[in-house]
C-alpha positions in Angstrom: -49.4 -69.9 17.4 -46.3 -68.7 19.4 -44.2 -66.0 18.1 -40.8 -65.4 19.9 -42.2 -66.5 23.2 -45.5 -64.5 22.6 -48.9 -66.5 22.5 -50.8 -64.9 19.8 -54.8 -65.5 20.2 -54.9 -65.3 23.5 -56.0 -62.2 25.8 -52.8 -59.9 25.0 -52.6 -58.7 21.8 -49.2 -58.7 19.8 -48.2 -55.5 18.8 -45.5 -54.9 15.8 -43.8 -52.2 15.3 -43.2 -52.1 11.5 -39.9 -50.1 11.0 -40.2 -51.6 6.8 -37.7 -49.1 5.0 -38.0 -46.1 7.3 -34.8 -46.9 8.2 -33.7 -45.0 4.8 -31.0 -47.6 4.1 -29.2 -46.2 7.5 -28.1 -49.2 9.8 -27.4 -46.6 12.5 -31.2 -45.1 12.0 -32.6 -48.7 11.9 -31.0 -49.5 15.8 -32.6 -46.2 16.7 -35.9 -47.1 15.5 -35.7 -50.7 17.4 -35.0 -48.7 20.5 -37.9 -46.2 19.7 -40.1 -49.4 19.5 -38.8 -51.1 23.1 -39.4 -47.9 24.3 -43.1 -47.8 23.1 -43.6 -51.1 24.3 -43.8 -53.3 21.1 -43.4 -57.0 21.2 -41.6 -57.3 17.8 -40.1 -55.3 15.3 -40.5 -56.2 11.7 -38.1 -55.2 8.9 -38.4 -55.9 4.8 -35.9 -57.9 2.7 -35.8 -58.0 -1.0 -33.6 -59.5 -3.8 -34.2 -56.7 -6.2 -33.0 -59.2 -9.4 -35.5 -61.8 -8.4 -38.4 -59.6 -7.4 -38.8 -57.2 -10.5 -38.8 -58.0 -14.1 -36.0 -57.4 -16.9 -36.9 -56.8 -20.3 -35.2 -58.4 -23.2 -32.5 -55.3 -23.4 -31.9 -55.2 -19.9 -34.2 -52.0 -19.5 -36.9 -51.6 -16.5 -39.0 -48.6 -18.2 -42.4 -49.1 -16.2 -45.3 -47.2 -15.4 -45.1 -44.0 -13.4 -45.8 -45.7 -10.1 -43.4 -48.5 -10.5 -40.3 -46.6 -11.9 -40.8 -44.2 -8.4 -40.9 -47.2 -6.4 -38.1 -48.8 -8.0 -36.0 -45.4 -7.5 -37.0 -45.1 -3.7 -35.9 -48.9 -3.2 -32.5 -47.9 -4.6 -32.1 -45.7 -1.7 -33.6 -47.2 0.9 -32.5 -50.9 1.2 -30.4 -52.5 4.2 -27.6 -55.5 2.9 -28.3 -58.8 4.0 -25.1 -58.5 6.7 -27.0 -55.2 8.0 -30.0 -57.3 8.3 -28.2 -60.0 10.2 -26.8 -56.9 12.6 -30.5 -55.6 12.9 -31.8 -59.1 14.1 -28.8 -59.5 16.4 -29.4 -55.6 18.1 -33.0 -57.0 18.4 -31.8 -59.8 20.5 -29.8 -57.6 23.0 -32.5 -55.1 23.3 -35.1 -58.2 24.1 -37.8 -57.9 21.3 -38.5 -60.1 18.7 -37.4 -59.6 15.2 -39.7 -60.8 12.0 -39.2 -60.3 8.4 -41.2 -59.6 4.9 -39.6 -61.7 2.3 -40.5 -59.9 -1.0 -39.4 -63.1 -3.0 -38.0 -66.6 -3.0 -34.2 -65.9 -2.6 -35.1 -63.8 0.4 -37.1 -66.8 2.0 -33.9 -68.7 1.6 -31.7 -65.9 3.3 -33.9 -65.7 6.2 -33.8 -69.9 6.7 -30.3 -68.9 8.2 -31.5 -66.2 10.3 -33.7 -68.3 13.1 -36.4 -65.7 12.3 -39.3 -66.0 14.8 -41.9 -65.5 12.1 -42.4 -64.7 8.4 -44.7 -61.9 7.5 -46.5 -62.2 3.8 -47.2 -58.5 2.5 -50.3 -57.6 1.0 -48.7 -57.5 -2.5 -48.1 -61.3 -2.4 -51.4 -62.6 -1.1 -52.1 -63.7 -4.3 -48.9 -65.2 -5.1 -49.2 -68.8 -3.8 -45.5 -69.8 -4.7 -44.0 -67.4 -2.2 -46.3 -68.3 0.3 -45.7 -71.8 -0.4 -41.8 -71.3 -0.3 -42.1 -69.1 3.1 -44.1 -72.5 4.7 -40.9 -74.3 4.0 -39.3 -72.9 6.9 -41.8 -74.3 9.5 -42.3 -70.9 10.9 -45.3 -69.2 11.8 -46.7 -67.0 9.0 -48.8 -63.5 9.1 -50.3 -62.5 5.9 -52.1 -59.3 5.3 -55.2 -58.9 3.1 -54.9 -55.6 1.7 -55.0 -55.0 -2.2 -57.2 -58.3 -2.3 -60.5 -59.6 -3.3 -62.6 -62.0 -0.9 -62.1 -64.9 -3.1 -58.6 -64.4 -3.3 -58.5 -64.2 0.4 -60.0 -67.6 0.6 -57.6 -69.2 -2.0 -54.9 -68.1 0.3 -56.5 -69.8 3.2 -57.1 -73.0 1.2 -53.4 -73.1 0.2 -52.4 -72.5 3.8 -54.5 -74.9 5.7 -53.0 -77.4 3.0 -49.7 -76.4 3.9 -50.6 -77.4 7.9 -48.7 -74.1 8.8 -49.8 -72.0 11.7 -50.9 -68.7 10.2 -53.2 -65.3 11.3 -54.7 -62.9 8.7 -54.3 -59.3 8.9 -57.1 -56.6 7.7 -55.4 -54.1 5.7 -55.9 -51.1 3.5 -52.9 -50.9 1.5 -52.9 -46.9 0.7 -50.2 -44.9 2.6 -51.8 -42.9 4.6 -55.2 -44.3 4.3 -58.6 -42.6 4.6 -60.8 -43.9 7.1 -64.0 -44.1 4.8 -62.0 -46.7 2.9 -60.9 -49.0 6.0 -63.9 -50.9 6.1 -63.0 -51.9 9.6 -66.2 -54.2 10.1 -64.8 -56.6 7.4 -62.7 -58.0 10.6 -65.7 -59.9 11.8 -66.4 -61.3 8.2 -62.7 -62.1 8.2 -63.0 -63.9 11.5 -65.8 -66.0 10.1 -63.1 -67.4 7.4 -60.1 -67.7 9.9 -60.2 -67.7 13.9 -57.0 -66.0 14.2 -57.0 -62.5 12.7 -55.5 -59.2 13.3 -54.9 -55.6 11.6 -52.5 -53.9 10.0 -52.8 -50.1 9.8 -51.7 -47.1 7.7 -54.2 -44.7 8.6 -53.5 -41.3 10.6 -53.4 -41.6 14.2 -54.4 -44.4 16.3 -58.1 -44.5 17.2 -58.8 -46.8 14.6 -56.1 -49.2 15.3 -57.4 -49.5 18.8 -61.2 -50.2 17.5 -59.7 -53.3 15.6 -58.7 -54.8 18.8 -62.6 -54.5 19.8 -63.6 -56.4 16.8 -61.4 -59.1 17.6 -57.7 -58.5 16.3 -55.1 -60.4 18.2 -52.5 -58.5 16.6 -52.1 -54.8 15.8 -49.1 -53.8 13.2 -48.4 -50.1 12.5 -45.2 -48.6 11.2 -43.0 -46.7 13.4 -40.8 -43.4 12.5 -38.5 -40.8 14.4 -40.0 -37.9 12.1 -43.1 -38.5 9.9 -41.8 -35.8 7.9 -38.6 -37.6 6.7 -38.4 -38.6 3.3 -39.3 -42.1 1.9 -42.6 -44.1 0.9 -44.0 -45.0 4.3 -43.2 -42.2 6.9 -46.4 -40.4 6.2 -48.5 -43.3 6.8 -46.5 -43.9 10.3 -46.5 -43.3 13.8 -43.8 -41.2 16.0 -42.7 -42.6 19.1 -45.0 -40.9 21.1 -48.3 -42.0 19.2 -47.0 -45.4 19.3 -46.4 -45.5 22.8 -50.3 -43.9 23.4 -51.4 -46.9 21.2 -49.9 -49.7 23.1 -50.9 -47.6 26.5 -54.2 -47.3 25.3 -54.8 -50.8 23.6 -57.9 -51.4 25.3 -59.6 -48.1 24.8 -61.9 -47.9 21.8 -62.8 -45.8 19.5 -65.3 -47.2 16.5 -64.8 -46.8 13.1 -66.9 -49.8 11.7 -68.4 -48.9 8.3 -67.8 -51.7 5.8 -68.8 -51.7 2.5 -69.5 -55.4 2.0 -70.8 -58.2 1.4 -67.4 -59.0 0.2 -64.3 -57.8 -0.1 -63.6 -55.0 -2.5 -60.2 -53.1 -3.0 -60.4 -49.4 -2.8 -58.9 -46.5 -5.3 -55.7 -46.2 -3.6 -55.1 -50.1 -3.3 -55.8 -50.4 -6.7 -53.0 -48.1 -7.5 -50.8 -49.7 -5.0 -51.8 -53.3 -6.4 -50.9 -52.5 -9.7 -47.4 -50.9 -8.4 -46.4 -53.4 -5.9 -48.4 -56.8 -6.6 -46.7 -59.6 -9.1 -48.2 -60.9 -12.4 -47.7 -63.7 -14.8 -44.8 -62.5 -17.0 -43.4 -64.1 -20.3 -40.2 -65.9 -19.1 -38.7 -65.8 -22.9 -40.2 -64.8 -26.5 -43.5 -67.2 -27.1 -44.2 -67.3 -30.7 -47.9 -67.0 -31.8 -49.7 -70.6 -31.5 -47.2 -71.7 -28.9 -48.9 -73.8 -26.7 -48.2 -72.5 -23.3 -46.1 -74.3 -21.0 -45.1 -73.4 -17.1 -41.3 -73.0 -18.2 -42.5 -70.3 -20.6 -43.7 -68.2 -17.8 -42.7 -66.8 -14.4 -43.9 -64.7 -11.9 -42.9 -60.8 -11.1 -43.7 -57.4 -10.3 -45.4 -55.3 -11.0 -49.0 -56.1 -11.0 -50.4 -55.2 -14.2 -51.0 -58.7 -15.6 -52.8 -61.8 -14.7 -52.4 -62.4 -11.2 -49.9 -65.3 -10.1 -53.1 -67.6 -9.1 -54.2 -67.6 -12.6 -51.0 -69.0 -14.2 -52.6 -72.6 -14.4 -55.2 -71.2 -16.6 -52.8 -70.4 -19.3 -51.4 -73.8 -19.4 -52.0 -75.8 -22.4 -53.7 -73.1 -24.4 -52.0 -71.6 -27.4 -50.7 -68.1 -27.3 -53.1 -65.6 -29.1 -50.1 -63.4 -30.1 -46.2 -63.0 -30.4 -45.3 -62.4 -26.6 -41.9 -61.1 -26.0 -39.8 -61.9 -23.0 -40.8 -59.6 -19.8 -44.4 -59.0 -21.6 -47.5 -59.3 -19.2 -50.1 -62.0 -19.7 -53.7 -60.7 -20.2 -57.2 -61.7 -19.6 -57.2 -61.7 -23.6 -54.5 -64.1 -23.5 -57.0 -66.5 -22.3 -59.8 -65.7 -25.0 -59.6 -67.3 -28.5 -60.1 -64.2 -30.7 -57.2 -61.9 -31.5 -56.8 -58.3 -30.2 -57.9 -55.9 -33.0 -54.9 -54.5 -34.4 -56.1 -51.5 -35.9 -59.0 -49.4 -34.3 -60.8 -46.4 -36.2 -63.2 -43.9 -33.9 -65.5 -41.0 -35.5 -65.9 -38.8 -32.9 -67.0 -35.2 -32.9 -64.6 -33.8 -30.7 -61.0 -34.1 -31.2 -59.6 -37.2 -29.2 -56.5 -39.0 -28.5 -54.9 -41.3 -25.9 -52.6 -41.2 -23.3 -49.1 -42.7 -23.8 -45.4 -42.8 -22.5 -42.5 -42.6 -24.5 -41.7 -46.4 -24.7 -45.4 -47.3 -26.1 -45.7 -44.3 -28.4 -44.7 -46.4 -31.3 -47.1 -48.9 -30.9 -50.2 -46.6 -30.6 -49.0 -44.6 -33.4 -49.0 -48.0 -35.6 -52.7 -48.8 -34.4 -54.4 -45.6 -34.3 -55.1 -42.2 -36.2 -55.8 -40.0 -33.1 -55.8 -36.3 -33.3 -53.5 -36.0 -30.7 -51.4 -37.7 -28.1 -51.0 -37.0 -24.7 -47.4 -37.8 -23.2 -47.6 -38.6 -19.5 -44.1 -38.3 -18.2 -42.2 -39.4 -15.2 -39.4 -37.4 -13.8 -36.9 -39.9 -15.4 -38.1 -39.1 -18.8 -36.9 -35.5 -18.5 -33.4 -36.9 -18.7 -34.1 -38.5 -21.7 -33.8 -37.7 -25.2 -37.3 -37.8 -27.0 -36.0 -38.4 -30.7 -35.2 -42.0 -30.3 -38.7 -43.1 -29.3 -40.8 -40.6 -31.4 -41.7 -40.1 -35.3 -43.5 -37.4 -37.1 -47.1 -36.8 -37.1 -50.1 -34.9 -38.5 -52.1 -34.6 -35.1 -53.7 -31.4 -34.7 -52.4 -30.9 -31.2 -49.9 -32.1 -28.5 -50.6 -32.5 -24.7 -47.8 -33.6 -22.2 -48.9 -34.3 -18.8 -46.1 -32.9 -16.2 -45.0 -35.8 -13.6 -46.8 -35.2 -10.5 -43.7 -36.6 -8.6 -40.0 -35.7 -9.0 -36.6 -36.5 -7.3 -36.4 -36.9 -3.6 -40.1 -37.8 -3.5 -41.2 -34.5 -4.1 -44.8 -33.8 -5.7 -45.1 -30.4 -8.0 -46.4 -27.8 -5.8 -46.1 -24.2 -7.3 -47.8 -22.8 -4.3 -46.0 -24.7 -1.3 -45.3 -22.7 1.6 -41.7 -23.4 1.7 -40.1 -21.1 -0.5 -37.2 -23.6 -1.3 -39.8 -26.4 -2.3 -41.7 -23.7 -4.5 -38.5 -22.9 -6.6 -37.7 -26.5 -7.1 -41.2 -27.0 -8.4 -40.6 -23.8 -10.8 -37.4 -25.4 -11.9 -39.1 -28.9 -12.4 -41.9 -27.3 -14.5 -39.5 -25.4 -16.4 -37.7 -28.9 -17.2 -41.1 -30.1 -18.3 -41.9 -26.8 -20.9 -38.1 -27.8 -22.6 -39.1 -31.5 -23.1 -42.7 -30.5 -24.6 -40.5 -28.0 -26.9 -38.5 -31.2 -28.0 -41.5 -33.3 -28.6 -43.2 -30.7 -30.4 -40.6 -31.0 -33.1 -42.5 -34.2 -34.1 -46.0 -32.3 -34.2 -45.5 -29.8 -36.7 -49.3 -29.4 -37.7 -50.3 -29.1 -34.1 -52.4 -25.8 -33.1 -51.1 -26.0 -29.5 -48.8 -27.6 -27.4 -50.6 -28.1 -23.8 -49.2 -28.6 -20.4 -51.2 -30.3 -18.2 -50.1 -30.1 -14.4 -51.5 -30.8 -10.7 -49.9 -27.4 -9.6 -50.3 -28.3 -5.8 -51.9 -26.6 -3.1 -52.4 -29.8 -1.2 -51.8 -30.7 2.7 -51.4 -33.8 4.4 -53.8 -34.3 7.3 -56.7 -31.4 6.8 -57.9 -29.3 4.8 -56.6 -25.5 4.9 -58.7 -22.4 5.9 -60.8 -20.8 3.4 -59.1 -17.9 3.7 -55.6 -18.9 2.9 -56.8 -20.1 -0.4 -56.1 -16.4 -2.2 -52.8 -16.6 -0.9 -52.0 -19.9 -2.6 -53.5 -18.7 -5.8 -51.0 -15.8 -5.6 -48.2 -18.2 -5.4 -49.0 -20.1 -8.1 -49.3 -17.5 -10.5 -46.1 -15.7 -9.3 -44.5 -19.3 -9.8 -45.6 -19.3 -13.3 -44.1 -15.6 -14.3 -40.8 -17.2 -13.3 -41.1 -19.9 -16.3 -40.7 -19.4 -19.8 -43.3 -21.0 -21.5 -42.0 -20.5 -25.1 -45.0 -21.4 -27.3 -46.2 -24.0 -25.0 -49.5 -23.2 -22.8 -50.0 -24.4 -19.1 -53.5 -25.8 -18.7 -53.8 -26.7 -14.8 -55.8 -29.8 -14.2 -58.9 -29.4 -11.4 -58.3 -31.6 -8.5 -61.0 -33.8 -6.4 -60.9 -33.0 -2.6 -59.0 -36.0 -1.7 -56.4 -36.5 -4.4 -54.3 -39.9 -4.7 -50.6 -39.1 -4.9 -49.3 -42.8 -5.3 -51.4 -44.6 -3.2 -51.8 -42.2 -0.3 -54.4 -39.7 0.1 -53.8 -35.9 0.5 -56.2 -32.7 0.8 -57.1 -30.6 -2.0 -57.2 -26.7 -1.3 -57.3 -24.7 -4.7 -58.2 -25.8 -8.4 -61.0 -28.0 -7.0 -64.3 -26.0 -6.9 -66.1 -25.0 -9.9 -67.0 -21.4 -9.2 -63.8 -20.6 -8.0 -62.2 -22.5 -11.1 -64.3 -20.2 -13.3 -63.7 -16.9 -11.6 -59.8 -17.7 -11.7 -60.0 -18.7 -15.5 -61.8 -15.3 -16.2 -59.6 -13.2 -14.2 -56.5 -14.6 -15.5 -57.3 -15.6 -18.8 -56.5 -19.3 -18.0 -57.6 -22.3 -19.9 -57.9 -25.5 -17.7 -57.6 -29.3 -18.3 -61.0 -30.3 -17.1 -61.0 -33.5 -15.5 -64.7 -34.8 -15.5 -63.7 -37.8 -12.9 -62.2 -35.3 -10.5 -65.1 -32.7 -11.1 -67.7 -35.4 -10.2 -66.0 -36.5 -6.9 -66.1 -33.0 -6.0 -69.6 -32.6 -7.0 -70.7 -35.5 -4.9 -68.4 -34.7 -1.8 -69.7 -30.7 -1.8 -73.4 -31.5 -2.8 -73.0 -29.8 -6.1 -74.7 -30.1 -9.3 -72.5 -31.8 -12.0 -74.2 -30.9 -15.1 -74.4 -27.2 -14.1 -70.8 -27.4 -13.0 -70.0 -28.8 -16.2 -71.5 -26.0 -17.9 -69.6 -23.5 -15.8 -66.4 -24.7 -16.5 -66.6 -25.6 -20.2 -66.2 -22.5 -21.8 -63.0 -22.0 -19.9 -61.5 -25.8 -21.0 -58.9 -26.4 -23.6 -58.7 -30.4 -22.8 -60.6 -33.0 -21.2 -59.7 -36.3 -19.3 -62.9 -38.6 -19.7 -63.6 -41.1 -17.3 -66.6 -42.0 -14.8 -66.3 -41.8 -10.9 -68.1 -43.6 -8.2 -68.5 -41.7 -5.0 -65.5 -39.5 -3.3 -62.6 -42.1 -4.1 -63.7 -44.1 -7.3 -61.9 -42.5 -9.6 -61.3 -43.4 -13.3 -63.9 -46.3 -13.0 -64.8 -47.6 -16.6 -67.4 -45.8 -18.4 -71.0 -46.0 -17.7 -70.6 -47.7 -14.1 -70.3 -44.6 -12.1 -72.1 -41.5 -11.2 -71.7 -39.8 -14.3 -74.9 -38.9 -16.5 -73.0 -39.6 -20.0 -75.8 -38.8 -22.4 -76.4 -35.4 -20.9 -72.5 -34.5 -20.4 -71.8 -35.8 -24.3 -74.6 -33.2 -25.5 -72.4 -30.4 -23.3 -69.1 -31.5 -24.5 -69.8 -31.7 -28.4 -70.7 -28.1 -28.3 -67.2 -26.9 -27.6 -65.2 -27.2 -30.8 -62.3 -25.6 -29.0 -61.6 -28.8 -26.6 -59.9 -31.9 -27.0 -60.2 -35.0 -25.0 -58.6 -38.3 -24.0 -60.2 -41.5 -22.0 -58.7 -41.5 -18.8 -60.0 -44.8 -17.4 -57.8 -46.3 -14.4 -55.4 -48.5 -16.3 -56.8 -47.9 -19.5 -53.6 -49.0 -21.2 -53.5 -52.2 -19.8 -54.2 -55.3 -21.9 -53.0 -53.4 -25.4 -55.2 -50.3 -24.2 -58.5 -52.3 -23.9 -59.9 -49.7 -21.4 -59.0 -46.6 -23.6 -60.9 -48.5 -26.4 -63.7 -49.3 -23.9 -64.2 -45.7 -23.3 -63.9 -44.7 -26.8 -66.3 -47.0 -27.9 -68.7 -46.2 -25.6 -68.7 -42.4 -26.4 -69.3 -43.3 -30.0 -72.6 -45.2 -29.3 -73.9 -42.1 -27.5 -73.6 -40.3 -30.9 
């Protein structure tokens, strides 16, 4: 196919400089990025266009309360969008500079807008590979299509290929890992060969650090290479950290024929990594109720729609719902789930008899539902930074729980992670201030837990780095910064219980390197010296033991005496966090024997996206543990 005069699929690789949202909402910065792409030798620049009203669901009351990741993404997009007129100016500027403008529409109205742009090609984002409706709409323009395959499974890729072949539109498929930045071990670059078996014209869309793997993709048959471009990787915004600066981008273009191999592929099929699953939940789309649907109503197309986020049934499964009776009362804006395809009603009340105090994670907006359905020993409130500006009183009711746990937000305003050990004193002070806000919120929530014996605050306290682990001799200074930060917080009658971390923590889709509150012996020594109690995350502990070759059961025995609260979930390898109980690497019978010996601990199941489908993941985990008794 031909894009802007460039023959795609021949001997020359098409290089796309993805500007995306790296313009941070500034047309002047967008122009500078176009200049940088031209200077680096790119063939095309790519922008993104969204109609926010069409893209995201709205509830009947007009609210957009969502899971943490979705809230953060929507707040970021509020700040970094260009207007339609500014997109036209950017397209005209590309023409002046002799570089091809292409664009990713995230919704159908954006496709209609691009119809008047004479755009050379359309890019379909990984988040929409499972959205046949947007693909069909884009194909109506008769332009070449480029589709990324991140966050997807192989059978979904096959469905998209089948649809595009039927539409008779020229297209290319890009192998992609949709984490920002993506760890090398998850990229599975060798899958390019399998992708080429399914469709002849392939490429690579990369989000890794550096350029070596992107160059390796060319050796494996990629005819398109797409990378994000930025003027400064340290700028605020969702994609800068996974982008190339001008000098790196120029090196990639100049060295496109130089190869550095990165071929591991988990095969035989395409699977989504942990970071991709996180971003699939936040970025993809789901089948949503377009109106209130009473139980027993036969489902029709007009009752359903497709909208973000991707936490319900994928859009391609909408047809399976048609003609089936609704198994529950479904409110406008609700997700449709796997259980909606089944004939049995989900159980409305649940009881669990466990030897250790247990609870479930909740948000303000779903507390009432869980409070009605279960009688736990505790609730763990997972807060977003927007929750800190809310009064909890409208959402809560008095409980007789014996414990309250509050999980501090990982991300705060200006896209800042909580980091009480940061090298940057000003950043560290903002983290201290934000932790004080969490304490204040916990005290307000605590008014509804009059019988609680403890008000615990779980926090990922920081001490991470972006590109590589810090030297070991730096760790004592990082710990001391953490303790000094804590001395500046008035905790009242709350107690901070730092969470142990995995070697490669995920922060909303991108991988970092952890430096403190990770190694078991170091954790035990810190807890003993400073009379500190921990939130022990078993999934994080298993990934740490796997990566460093440590004995999990011995590490668990070392840390349980210093633990006040547990996050209980399985783990697979170094990145498989929070997988279903019994499907990972943890020996659960031996683990449960140890845990039940400690009366001071409590726990929640922290299965990945366990709250979906009416809490199905939580109930599965609790039932699994019940069977161990």
